[in-house]
Structures are given as C-alpha cells and as structure tokens.
N, C-alpha and C positions, 0 to 999 in steps of 0.2 A: 433247833426246831424239831417238832414231832408231827408227823402226818398220820391222820386216822381216816380210814376209809371203811364205811359201813356197807353191808349188803344183807339181803334176806327179807326185806319187808314185803308186804303184799296185802291182798284181800283174803280174809278167811271168815268162815261162819263161826258164830258163837259156839264155844266148846271145842274149837279146833286148836291147832298148834302151829307155831312158826319158830324158826331159829334165826336169830340175827347174828351176824359176824362183824367183827371190827379188827382190821389188820393195821398194826402200827409200824411205821418206818421212820427213818431219820435218826435223830439223836435220842434213843431210848435207853433207859437205865433200869437196873434190876430193882431199884427202890420205888419206881413209879407204881402207883395203883391205877387200875383201869375200871371204868364203870359205865353205866347208862343213865341217861336222863330221858324224860319224854315231855312233850308239850302238845296238849290238845288245843283245838281252836278256841280262842277267847280265854285261855287259861295260862297261868304262869308255868314256866318250866319246872318240873319236879324231879327229884332224885328217885331212881328206881332200884339200882343195885350197884355194888362195887366189889372188887376182889383185889387181893395183893398180886404182885407180879408172878409169884409162884403158884397162885391160886389156892393157897392153903387157908387164907382168911377171906370170908365173904360177909356181906351185909346187905339186907334188903329192906325196902320200905314195907310197912305192914300190909298194904293192900295187895302185894304180889307174893307174899310168903306162902310157900306150899304149892304155888303154881309156876313160878319162874325160877330158873336155875342159871347162875352165872358161873362160867368156867374159863380156864385159860389153857392155851397150848403155847407154852413159852418158846418151843422150837420154831413155831410159825409166827411168833409175835402177834397172836390173835386171841381175842376174847370173844366168847359166845354168850348169847342170852337165849336160852331155851324157854319158850313161853308156851305153857300148856293151859288147857281149860280157859281159853281166852273169852272175855266178855266185851260187850260194846264199850264199856267204860275204859278199856285198854286202848281204844282208838286214839292215835297220836302220832306225831313225828318223833322217832326215837333217835337220840344222839349219843354217840360214843364220846367218852371224855377220858383224859389222862390227868391224874393228880400228881404233880412232881414231888409232893411231900409224903406220898405213900399212904395217905389216910384211907381207912376202910371203915367208915361210919357215916352218920349224917353230916359230919364235917367234910366229907369228900367234896373237893372243889375241882371244877374243870379248868385246868390251865391250858389245855389244848382240846380242840373239838373237831369232830367229824362233821360232814355236811348234812347228816340226818337221813333217815329212811322212813318212809310212811308205812304205818301199820293200820289197817282198817278192819274192824271186826263187825260183821253184819249180824243183826238179830234174827 
C-alpha cells in the first residue's frame, strides 16, 4: 500500500501562485511515477501533470504548460506542483496519484490516490 497526503491548496486571486505538495509513504518503489489530477464541480477528473520517480521526465496537459511545474524531492518522497499565473478555470480539487507502472504521459494512471486539496481562483 502507498499513502499519499496532499497539502498547499487554498484561495488565490487570478494571476497568483500556489504550490501543492504530496508526500508518499508506505510501500513506494523507485519505478513509480507521481502526478496530479484535478476535478472541477460538475466535470470529470482530468490529468494535469506527471513525473518520474527521479523527476527527470515530466509531462503536462496542454492547458497548464508554461504555467505549472511538477518536481520531485526523492529524499523526502514528495512531489510538488508549482502553479503560476492561475486563472479561474484552474479552480478544482487537486488529487495526487501514483502510477505503479511508472508512466509519464497521458497514459498515466492513478493506482493510489490522495484525499485531494481544494484550489480556488477568484477573478
């Protein structure tokens, strides 16, 4: 089992920044990839970004490219999502996830999930 705990959500004005953190514990392996999904009210959960365990490979959905950066601190078993130039369309619950197959692409699949953290961007 892998446990994922997110933090860092909150309320921010349009154009502002937030950094989400997700710390993994339990049965974690170096070939796992970690990433983020988000779900806005009334919408399906969508992929946001993923990175390899070492952080050398990353992948983003088009709508966040150039604004969001995913990174890893392997020593702390933590993945971060730095979100800059936020817009109201980024408002959602953000979920951290682990892919046990190590995928870093649109095929990234959440085998383990965190509880989610709310991000609200006001206009």
